[in-house]
C-alpha positions as CSV (number, residue, x, y, z in Angstrom):
1,M,120.0,113.7,79.1
2,R,117.1,116.0,77.9
3,E,115.2,117.7,80.6
4,N,112.0,115.8,79.8
5,Q,113.7,112.6,80.3
6,Y,115.1,113.6,83.6
7,Q,111.7,115.1,84.7
8,A,110.1,111.5,83.9
9,G,112.6,109.7,86.1
10,L,112.4,112.2,88.9
11,K,108.7,111.9,89.0
12,K,109.1,108.0,89.4
13,R,111.7,108.5,92.3
14,L,109.5,111.0,94.1
15,K,106.5,108.8,93.8
16,S,108.7,106.0,95.2
17,M,110.0,108.2,97.8
18,F,106.7,109.5,99.2
19,P,104.1,106.6,98.6
20,G,100.5,108.1,97.9
21,C,101.9,111.5,96.9
22,L,100.6,113.3,93.8
23,V,103.2,114.7,91.4
24,T,101.8,117.0,88.7
25,K,103.3,119.2,86.0
26,L,102.4,122.8,86.2
27,D,101.5,125.0,83.2
28,S,104.0,127.7,82.6
29,S,101.9,129.2,79.9
30,D,99.4,130.0,82.5
31,I,101.9,131.9,84.9
32,Q,105.2,132.6,83.2
33,G,108.1,131.2,85.3
34,I,106.0,129.0,87.6
35,P,108.1,125.9,88.4
36,D,107.4,122.6,86.7
37,L,106.3,120.0,89.4
38,L,104.0,120.4,92.3
39,I,104.2,117.5,94.9
40,L,101.3,117.0,97.4
41,Y,102.1,114.6,100.2
42,K,99.9,114.4,103.2
43,N,99.2,117.7,104.3
44,K,102.3,119.2,102.9
45,W,103.4,120.7,99.3
46,A,106.6,121.3,97.5
47,I,107.2,122.7,94.1
48,L,110.5,121.8,91.9
49,E,112.0,123.6,88.9
50,V,113.6,121.0,86.9
51,K,116.6,121.7,84.8
52,K,118.6,119.1,82.7
53,D,121.9,120.2,84.3
54,A,123.5,122.7,86.6
55,E,124.4,125.1,83.6
56,A,120.8,125.1,82.1
57,P,119.6,128.8,81.8
58,H,116.9,130.1,84.2
59,R,113.9,131.6,82.4
60,P,112.1,134.9,83.0
61,N,110.5,134.8,86.6
62,Q,111.7,131.4,87.6
63,D,114.1,132.7,90.3
64,Y,111.3,134.9,91.7
65,Y,108.8,132.2,92.0
66,V,111.2,129.5,93.3
67,A,112.2,131.9,96.1
68,K,108.5,133.3,96.7
69,L,107.2,129.6,97.0
70,N,110.0,128.5,99.2
71,E,108.9,131.2,101.6
72,M,105.4,129.5,101.6
73,S,106.5,126.0,101.7
74,F,109.3,124.1,99.8
75,S,110.7,125.0,96.5
76,R,114.3,124.3,94.6
77,F,115.7,124.2,91.4
78,I,116.7,120.5,91.0
79,F,119.0,119.0,88.4
80,P,121.1,115.7,88.5
81,E,124.3,117.2,90.2
82,N,122.1,118.6,93.3
83,E,119.3,116.0,93.2
84,E,120.5,113.9,96.1
85,E,120.8,117.1,98.3
86,V,117.4,118.4,97.3
87,L,115.7,115.3,97.7
88,N,117.2,114.9,101.3
89,E,116.0,118.4,102.2
90,L,112.5,117.6,100.7
91,Y,112.4,114.4,102.7
92,K,113.2,116.4,106.0
93,A,110.5,118.9,105.1
94,F,107.8,116.3,104.4
95,K,108.6,114.1,107.5
96,S,108.7,117.3,109.9
């Protein structure tokens, strides 16, 4: 599966999991390495860097931004192999 196909399905799953949330794609041409998706839900937010699989390479600055944004709120790399774990963590973060 291509990354954009996985990302489209993931956006649908997020909207189903968190009714009323906003999910938007961030522009990595503005900030190199900024993660792909911003999720706004009630008074919380999260950012996810979407990869097509666990072996997909990380681009410059992605590790930095995922770590930095995780210190602020919730940020993770997500791919099919870890999706269930990441979405469970996100659910706990949004419901706390």
